[in-house]
N, C-alpha and C positions, 0 to 999 in steps of 0.2 A: 345268539340272542343279541338284540339291540335294545337298550333301555334309554328312554329320553322323557323329558317333561314337556308337556304342551301347555302353553299359556293361553287362557281365554282372554281375548282382547277387550271384552265387555266389562269384566269385573276382576281381572288379573288372577283369577283362581287357576290352580295347577291341576292338570290331569296327568297322572303317571302312565306311561305307555311302555309296552313290551312287545317286541316282534320276534317271532321264531320263524325261520325261513330256510328253505332249500330250493332247488330248481324245480320242484314239483308243486309245492304249496307254501302258503304263508299263514301264520296265526297271529292275529292282532288282539291284544288285551289292553283295554283302557280302563283305568281306575280313577274315577273322579266322582263328581256328583251323580253321573251316570256311569255304570260299569257295563262294558261291552266285551264279549269274548266270542271271536268268530274265526273260523278257518276258511280260507279261500283256496280252492283247487279247481283248475280249469276243467269244465265240462260236467262237474258234479254239483248236485244240490246238497249243500252241507248245512246241518243245523248249528245253531249257536244261541246266544241269549243276550238280552238287554235288561239290566236291572236299574230301576228308578226308585224314587222314594215311594212310588205308588204300587210297586211290586215288580215281578219279573215278567217279561214278554219273551216268547219264543221267537227266534228269527231263523231265517235260512237265506243263504246266498247261492246264486247260480253264477259262477265265474265264467265269463266269456274269454277273458285274456288275462294272463298273469305272466309278466316278463321280469326277470331279474337280470340286470346288466351290471357288470363290474369292469372297471378299468383301473389305471394306475392311481387315480385321484379320488374316485367316488364309487358309490354303489347306488343304483337306482331301481326302484320297484315301480311297476306300472300295473294297475288293476282296472278292469272294466267288469262290472257285475250288476246283476239285478238283486235288490234286497226285498225280502218278504218278511213282514212283521205280523204275527198272529194270523198267518195264512193269507194275508192280503199283500199284494205287490205294492211296495212303497215307491219304487222308481229304479231307474238305471243310474249308476254312479261310476265316475272315472276318478281314480286316485293316482297321483304320482308323488312318490316320496324319494328325496335324494339326500344322501348322507355323504359328507366329505370324509375320506378315510383318515385324515389327520385328526378329526374329532372323535374317531371311534376308539 
């Protein structure tokens, strides 16, 4: 597990994030004004959810690429996925997250 806080640059609010990962899949949970819980696994359409003040929306992701790379100084995750919210395609997203090992 990796735990970290994400700062919103607009209002300085904090979103608590948790990542669970291995070489086959990654699960990201974000707890803030919006709560997101999603698993990403290459080639699979995986359900998740997004909770807002207006209620819960069902989500699904189709992950095209998930790469976990580790070297002596850092760990890097790369995701490329299509997001579907309430059965409608929201778009294609690419995410790269890099952690320095000294901070872990």
